[in-house]
Structures are given as C-alpha cells and as structure tokens.
C-alpha positions as a Markdown table, in Angstrom:
| # | Residue | x | y | z |
|---|---|---|---|---|
| 1 | Unk | 17.5 | -4.8 | 15.0 |
| 2 | Unk | 17.9 | -8.6 | 15.5 |
| 3 | Unk | 16.9 | -10.8 | 12.6 |
| 4 | Unk | 14.9 | -12.7 | 15.2 |
| 5 | Unk | 13.2 | -9.7 | 16.7 |
| 6 | Unk | 9.8 | -11.2 | 17.5 |
| 7 | Unk | 8.5 | -7.9 | 19.0 |
| 8 | Unk | 8.4 | -6.5 | 15.5 |
| 9 | Unk | 7.8 | -9.7 | 13.4 |
| 10 | Unk | 5.2 | -11.3 | 15.7 |
| 11 | Unk | 2.5 | -8.6 | 15.5 |
| 12 | Unk | 2.7 | -8.8 | 11.7 |
| 13 | Unk | 2.4 | -12.6 | 11.6 |
| 14 | Unk | 6.0 | -13.6 | 11.1 |
| 15 | Unk | 8.9 | -15.0 | 13.1 |
| 16 | Unk | 12.0 | -13.1 | 11.9 |
| 17 | Unk | 12.5 | -9.5 | 11.1 |
| 18 | Unk | 15.5 | -8.1 | 9.2 |
| 19 | Unk | 15.8 | -4.3 | 9.2 |
| 20 | Unk | 16.8 | -2.4 | 6.0 |
| 21 | Unk | 17.5 | 1.3 | 5.4 |
| 22 | Unk | 14.7 | 1.2 | 2.8 |
| 23 | Unk | 12.2 | -1.4 | 1.5 |
| 24 | Unk | 13.7 | -1.1 | -2.0 |
| 25 | Unk | 17.1 | -2.4 | -0.8 |
| 26 | Unk | 15.3 | -5.3 | 0.9 |
| 27 | Unk | 13.8 | -6.1 | -2.5 |
| 28 | Unk | 17.2 | -5.9 | -4.1 |
| 29 | Unk | 18.7 | -8.1 | -1.3 |
| 30 | Unk | 16.0 | -10.7 | -1.7 |
| 31 | Unk | 16.6 | -10.9 | -5.4 |
| 32 | Unk | 20.3 | -11.5 | -4.8 |
| 33 | Unk | 19.7 | -14.1 | -2.0 |
| 34 | Unk | 17.0 | -16.1 | -3.9 |
| 35 | Unk | 18.1 | -15.2 | -7.4 |
| 36 | Unk | 14.5 | -14.5 | -8.2 |
| 37 | Unk | 12.9 | -11.5 | -9.9 |
| 38 | Unk | 9.6 | -10.0 | -9.1 |
| 39 | Unk | 6.7 | -9.8 | -11.5 |
| 40 | Unk | 5.6 | -6.2 | -11.3 |
| 41 | Unk | 2.0 | -4.8 | -12.1 |
| 42 | Unk | 2.3 | -2.0 | -14.6 |
| 43 | Unk | 0.7 | 0.5 | -12.3 |
| 44 | Unk | 3.2 | 0.3 | -9.5 |
| 45 | Unk | 5.7 | 3.0 | -8.6 |
| 46 | Unk | 8.4 | 3.0 | -11.3 |
| 47 | Unk | 11.2 | 3.3 | -8.7 |
| 48 | Unk | 9.9 | 0.1 | -7.0 |
| 49 | Unk | 9.6 | -1.7 | -10.3 |
| 50 | Unk | 13.2 | -0.7 | -11.1 |
| 51 | Unk | 14.4 | -1.9 | -7.7 |
| 52 | Unk | 12.6 | -5.2 | -8.0 |
| 53 | Unk | 14.0 | -5.8 | -11.5 |
| 54 | Unk | 10.9 | -7.6 | -12.8 |
| 55 | Unk | 9.0 | -7.3 | -16.0 |
| 56 | Unk | 5.8 | -5.2 | -16.1 |
| 57 | Unk | 2.6 | -7.2 | -16.2 |
| 58 | Unk | -0.7 | -5.9 | -17.4 |
| 59 | Unk | -3.4 | -5.1 | -14.9 |
| 60 | Unk | -7.2 | -5.5 | -14.7 |
| 61 | Unk | -8.6 | -2.1 | -15.5 |
| 62 | Unk | -11.4 | -2.6 | -13.0 |
| 63 | Unk | -9.5 | -3.9 | -9.9 |
| 64 | Unk | -6.0 | -2.5 | -10.6 |
| 65 | Unk | -4.6 | -6.0 | -10.0 |
| 66 | Unk | -2.5 | -8.2 | -12.2 |
| 67 | Unk | -2.7 | -12.0 | -12.4 |
| 68 | Unk | 0.5 | -12.9 | -10.7 |
| 69 | Unk | 1.6 | -15.9 | -8.7 |
| 70 | Unk | 3.0 | -13.4 | -6.2 |
| 71 | Unk | 1.4 | -10.0 | -6.0 |
| 72 | Unk | 3.3 | -6.8 | -5.1 |
| 73 | Unk | 0.0 | -5.4 | -3.6 |
| 74 | Unk | -0.2 | -8.1 | -0.9 |
| 75 | Unk | -2.8 | -10.1 | -2.8 |
| 76 | Unk | -1.8 | -13.7 | -3.6 |
| 77 | Unk | -3.2 | -15.2 | -6.7 |
| 78 | Unk | -5.5 | -18.1 | -5.9 |
| 79 | Unk | -4.2 | -20.4 | -8.5 |
| 80 | Unk | -0.6 | -20.6 | -7.3 |
| 81 | Unk | 0.6 | -22.5 | -4.2 |
| 82 | Unk | 4.2 | -21.5 | -4.7 |
| 83 | Unk | 4.3 | -17.9 | -3.6 |
| 84 | Unk | 7.1 | -17.1 | -1.3 |
| 85 | Unk | 7.0 | -13.3 | -0.9 |
| 86 | Unk | 4.4 | -10.5 | -1.0 |
| 87 | Unk | 4.4 | -6.8 | -0.5 |
| 88 | Unk | 1.8 | -4.9 | 1.4 |
| 89 | Unk | -0.9 | -2.9 | -0.6 |
| 90 | Unk | 0.9 | -0.2 | -2.5 |
| 91 | Unk | 3.8 | -0.2 | 0.0 |
| 92 | Unk | 1.6 | 1.4 | 2.6 |
| 93 | Unk | 3.7 | 0.2 | 5.5 |
| 94 | Unk | 1.6 | -2.6 | 6.9 |
| 95 | Unk | 1.3 | -6.3 | 6.2 |
| 96 | Unk | -1.7 | -8.6 | 6.5 |
| 97 | Unk | -0.4 | -12.1 | 7.0 |
| 98 | Unk | -0.9 | -14.2 | 3.8 |
| 99 | Unk | -0.1 | -17.8 | 3.1 |
| 100 | Unk | 3.4 | -16.7 | 2.0 |
| 101 | Unk | 6.8 | -17.3 | 3.4 |
| 102 | Unk | 7.9 | -13.6 | 3.6 |
| 103 | Unk | 6.9 | -10.0 | 3.2 |
| 104 | Unk | 8.6 | -6.6 | 2.7 |
| 105 | Unk | 7.3 | -3.4 | 4.2 |
| 106 | Unk | 8.3 | 0.2 | 4.1 |
| 107 | Unk | 8.3 | 2.7 | 7.0 |
| 108 | Unk | 8.9 | 5.8 | 4.9 |
| 109 | Unk | 7.0 | 9.0 | 5.0 |
| 110 | Unk | 3.3 | 8.9 | 4.4 |
| 111 | Unk | 3.2 | 5.2 | 5.2 |
| 112 | Unk | 0.7 | 3.8 | 7.8 |
| 113 | Unk | 3.5 | 2.9 | 10.1 |
| 114 | Unk | 5.6 | 5.9 | 9.3 |
| 115 | Unk | 9.0 | 6.4 | 10.7 |
| 116 | Unk | 10.1 | 8.6 | 7.9 |
| 117 | Unk | 12.8 | 6.1 | 7.2 |
| 118 | Unk | 13.6 | 2.4 | 6.7 |
| 119 | Unk | 12.0 | -0.9 | 5.8 |
| 120 | Unk | 12.0 | -4.5 | 6.9 |
| 121 | Unk | 12.0 | -8.0 | 5.6 |
| 122 | Unk | 9.7 | -10.4 | 7.5 |
| 123 | Unk | 9.8 | -14.2 | 7.1 |
| 124 | Unk | 9.2 | -17.5 | 8.8 |
| 125 | Unk | 12.2 | -19.0 | 7.2 |
| 126 | Unk | 15.3 | -18.9 | 9.5 |
| 127 | Unk | 17.8 | -19.7 | 6.8 |
| 128 | Unk | 16.4 | -17.0 | 4.5 |
| 129 | Unk | 16.4 | -14.5 | 7.4 |
| 130 | Unk | 20.1 | -15.2 | 8.0 |
| 131 | Unk | 20.9 | -14.7 | 4.4 |
| 132 | Unk | 19.0 | -11.4 | 4.3 |
| 133 | Unk | 20.8 | -10.3 | 7.5 |
| 134 | Unk | 24.1 | -10.4 | 5.6 |
| 135 | Unk | 22.8 | -7.7 | 3.3 |
| 136 | Unk | 20.8 | -5.7 | 5.7 |
| 137 | Unk | 21.3 | -2.1 | 6.8 |
| 138 | Unk | 19.4 | -0.7 | 9.7 |
| 139 | Unk | 19.8 | 2.3 | 12.1 |
| 140 | Unk | 19.2 | 1.0 | 15.6 |
| 141 | Unk | 17.7 | 4.4 | 16.5 |
| 142 | Unk | 14.6 | 3.5 | 14.6 |
| 143 | Unk | 13.9 | 0.1 | 16.4 |
| 144 | Unk | 12.0 | 1.6 | 19.3 |
| 145 | Unk | 10.1 | 4.0 | 16.9 |
| 146 | Unk | 9.0 | 0.9 | 14.9 |
| 147 | Unk | 7.6 | -0.8 | 18.0 |
| 148 | Unk | 5.8 | 2.4 | 19.1 |
| 149 | Unk | 4.3 | 2.6 | 15.6 |
| 150 | Unk | 2.9 | -0.9 | 15.8 |
| 151 | Unk | 1.3 | -0.1 | 19.2 |
| 152 | Unk | -0.1 | 3.1 | 17.8 |
| 153 | Unk | -1.6 | 1.3 | 14.8 |
| 154 | Unk | -3.4 | -1.2 | 17.1 |
| 155 | Unk | -4.7 | 1.7 | 19.2 |
| 156 | Unk | -6.3 | 3.4 | 16.2 |
| 157 | Unk | -7.3 | 0.6 | 13.9 |
| 158 | Unk | -11.0 | 0.6 | 14.9 |
| 159 | Unk | -11.1 | 4.3 | 14.5 |
| 160 | Unk | -9.8 | 4.0 | 11.0 |
| 161 | Unk | -12.5 | 1.5 | 10.0 |
| 162 | Unk | -15.1 | 3.9 | 11.4 |
| 163 | Unk | -13.7 | 6.7 | 9.2 |
| 164 | Unk | -13.8 | 4.4 | 6.2 |
| 165 | Unk | -17.5 | 3.7 | 7.0 |
| 166 | Unk | -18.2 | 7.5 | 6.9 |
| 167 | Unk | -16.6 | 7.8 | 3.4 |
| 168 | Unk | -18.7 | 4.8 | 2.2 |
| 169 | Unk | -21.9 | 6.4 | 3.6 |
| 170 | Unk | -21.4 | 9.9 | 2.2 |
| 171 | Unk | -19.9 | 8.9 | -1.1 |
| 172 | Unk | -22.4 | 6.1 | -1.8 |
| 173 | Unk | -22.2 | 5.2 | -5.5 |
| 174 | Unk | -21.1 | 8.7 | -6.7 |
| 175 | Unk | -17.8 | 7.1 | -7.9 |
| 176 | Unk | -17.1 | 3.6 | -9.1 |
| 177 | Unk | -16.5 | 1.1 | -6.3 |
| 178 | Unk | -13.5 | -1.2 | -6.7 |
| 179 | Unk | -14.4 | -4.9 | -6.3 |
| 180 | Unk | -12.8 | -6.9 | -3.6 |
| 181 | Unk | -12.2 | -6.9 | 0.1 |
| 182 | Unk | -10.3 | -4.0 | 1.7 |
| 183 | Unk | -7.7 | -5.8 | 3.7 |
| 184 | Unk | -6.3 | -3.0 | 5.9 |
| 185 | Unk | -7.7 | 0.4 | 6.9 |
| 186 | Unk | -5.3 | 2.7 | 5.2 |
| 187 | Unk | -7.5 | 4.6 | 2.6 |
| 188 | Unk | -10.7 | 4.5 | 0.6 |
| 189 | Unk | -10.2 | 3.8 | -3.1 |
| 190 | Unk | -12.7 | 4.8 | -5.8 |
| 191 | Unk | -12.5 | 5.3 | -9.6 |
| 192 | Unk | -13.7 | 8.3 | -11.4 |
| 193 | Unk | -15.8 | 7.7 | -14.6 |
| 194 | Unk | -13.2 | 9.4 | -16.8 |
| 195 | Unk | -9.7 | 10.9 | -16.6 |
| 196 | Unk | -11.3 | 14.3 | -17.3 |
| 197 | Unk | -13.6 | 13.9 | -14.4 |
| 198 | Unk | -10.8 | 12.8 | -12.0 |
| 199 | Unk | -8.8 | 15.9 | -13.0 |
| 200 | Unk | -11.6 | 18.2 | -12.0 |
| 201 | Unk | -12.4 | 16.3 | -8.8 |
| 202 | Unk | -8.8 | 16.5 | -7.7 |
| 203 | Unk | -8.6 | 20.2 | -8.6 |
| 204 | Unk | -11.9 | 21.0 | -6.7 |
| 205 | Unk | -10.9 | 19.1 | -3.6 |
| 206 | Unk | -7.4 | 20.5 | -3.3 |
| 207 | Unk | -8.6 | 24.1 | -3.9 |
| 208 | Unk | -11.0 | 23.5 | -1.0 |
| 209 | Unk | -8.2 | 22.2 | 1.2 |
| 210 | Unk | -9.1 | 18.5 | 1.1 |
| 211 | Unk | -6.3 | 16.0 | 0.6 |
| 212 | Unk | -6.8 | 13.4 | -2.2 |
| 213 | Unk | -4.3 | 10.9 | -3.6 |
| 214 | Unk | -3.8 | 9.9 | -7.2 |
| 215 | Unk | -1.4 | 7.4 | -8.9 |
| 216 | Unk | 2.2 | 8.3 | -9.6 |
| 217 | Unk | 2.4 | 11.0 | -12.2 |
| 218 | Unk | 4.9 | 9.0 | -14.3 |
| 219 | Unk | 2.1 | 6.4 | -14.8 |
| 220 | Unk | -0.2 | 8.8 | -16.5 |
| 221 | Unk | -1.5 | 7.6 | -19.8 |
| 222 | Unk | 0.1 | 4.1 | -19.2 |
| 223 | Unk | -3.2 | 2.5 | -18.4 |
| 224 | Unk | -6.8 | 3.5 | -17.7 |
| 225 | Unk | -6.4 | 2.7 | -14.0 |
| 226 | Unk | -3.6 | 5.2 | -13.6 |
| 227 | Unk | -5.7 | 7.9 | -15.0 |
| 228 | Unk | -8.9 | 7.5 | -13.0 |
| 229 | Unk | -8.2 | 6.0 | -9.5 |
| 230 | Unk | -8.6 | 8.2 | -6.4 |
| 231 | Unk | -7.5 | 7.7 | -2.8 |
| 232 | Unk | -9.2 | 9.3 | 0.2 |
| 233 | Unk | -7.6 | 9.1 | 3.6 |
| 234 | Unk | -8.9 | 7.6 | 6.8 |
| 235 | Unk | -6.7 | 8.8 | 9.6 |
| 236 | Unk | -8.6 | 9.0 | 12.9 |
| 237 | Unk | -8.0 | 12.8 | 12.8 |
| 238 | Unk | -10.3 | 13.2 | 9.7 |
| 239 | Unk | -13.5 | 14.6 | 11.0 |
| 240 | Unk | -17.0 | 13.7 | 9.9 |
| 241 | Unk | -17.8 | 17.3 | 8.8 |
| 242 | Unk | -14.6 | 17.2 | 6.6 |
| 243 | Unk | -15.7 | 14.0 | 4.9 |
| 244 | Unk | -19.2 | 15.3 | 4.3 |
| 245 | Unk | -17.9 | 18.5 | 2.8 |
| 246 | Unk | -15.4 | 16.6 | 0.5 |
| 247 | Unk | -18.2 | 14.2 | -0.6 |
| 248 | Unk | -20.5 | 17.2 | -1.5 |
| 249 | Unk | -17.7 | 18.7 | -3.6 |
| 250 | Unk | -17.2 | 15.3 | -5.3 |
| 251 | Unk | -20.9 | 14.9 | -6.0 |
| 252 | Unk | -21.2 | 18.4 | -7.5 |
| 253 | Unk | -18.1 | 17.9 | -9.7 |
| 254 | Unk | -19.3 | 14.5 | -10.9 |
| 255 | Unk | -22.7 | 16.1 | -11.7 |
| 256 | Unk | -20.9 | 18.7 | -13.8 |
| 257 | Unk | -18.5 | 16.3 | -15.6 |
| 258 | Unk | -20.6 | 13.1 | -16.0 |
| 259 | Unk | -21.9 | 12.4 | -19.4 |
C-alpha cells in the first residue's frame, strides 16, 4: 500500500495512509518516529496499553473516558489544541475525522472494517507519513480488501443507525445510558446498575443465544466501568425480533436483580 494511497485515506478524512501488519505495531512505530508516548485510559485493552507504552490514566466512571489531551477512544479533550494523534473508539476499525494530525486504525477480526488482519496509520503530514513508511509492514493482498470494506461500510451505515434506534426504543431506560454523542454506528453501550446484575444479564443473554460484549476480562475489578459496561451489536443482519427478545430478557433480569 502506498503511503499516499488516497483511496484509503481520503474516505477516512486523511491524505496519507501507511499500512501495518497490525495497529499495535503502528503505535510502536509512531512512538519511535515521534519519540512520544501515549497516555492510556485505565480501561483499555492491556495489550494495547503495553504496545503504546504510556501510563494508565484514571477514567470517569460514568462515561468511561479519561481527561487526556489525546484520547485513545477517538475523543479529543476540548482543552488541548496540541493533539496530534487519536485512535478510533475502542479500536473498532473506523475513524471519524477529528481535528488531529493523525489516526491509527485496526482491521483485525471483529472490527467494523474487518479484514481479519492488519492496521493503518493515517495522517495529513507528509513528512510523518514518510517516516512511518520506513517502519511499516503491509501485505499487499489486503489492500483491495480494505477498499472493499470501506465501500461496504458506506453501503450499510444507514442500516446500522436504524438498528441502533431499535435498541434505544426497546431498551428505553432499563439500563443506564452513557452520556455523550455516539460518533459511529458500531454498537450500543449501556451500563448495568451493578456488577452482579451485569453478570446475570450476560449469562441470560448468552444462554438464549444472544451476543453481548463486555470489557476485557483482565480489566475486571480494576474500575467500576470495567465491571458494569455492556455492548450490544448493531450489524444490519440483526433482526428486530432478535432485539425485542434480547431486551425482554434484559428487562426481566434487571427486575430480578435490581435493588
């Protein structure tokens, strides 16, 4: 992949794209090129935190966000005009353009733009792109898959928002809403009232065959957020009846465990 591949960088809001075998190696490369370490929210994947080489920062237990000049979730702190890089929300595989110089994305399994492999560094800075290219690793076989994934995402983005709307309608205020705008349609996030309740919600949903995401197991007991957050998926393949059934299970479980 060319470092000036606008077919990939352009749709994501950038000028240059440098392919890597994985997003974590892009993070390592950036650290070497810029000699700058990330500040890492304490609820991020431990492997990502290790790759970034930054200190863990405390998070807000309501929003799950840390007060950082550059945020690994893709949110840029309002008070800092000096941010130069951001990562997309929870490494989902998609970037919403921010007022930042660069971004890193992952194309691994279970990402929104899933290739099962690889990552990319995106930037508007030509010199930085050239420096990153010296450290990049990319299998050219995946270039056309990436372009197809971008097209596919645009084809289904409206459908994803519609599915999110169904989750919002049927969940209502059964679980705790997380303040803030949802930037990209990857999932629906809610918080259980207690860790005990989340455990039973997850057990009930999975026993009934409904997928539900939780934070990394290695983050358990590190902070309240890691113990109570839930993720519900919004792929266009998710049917209304499945969402209704899942929400009924959640409501029953909350009724039994709330108090």
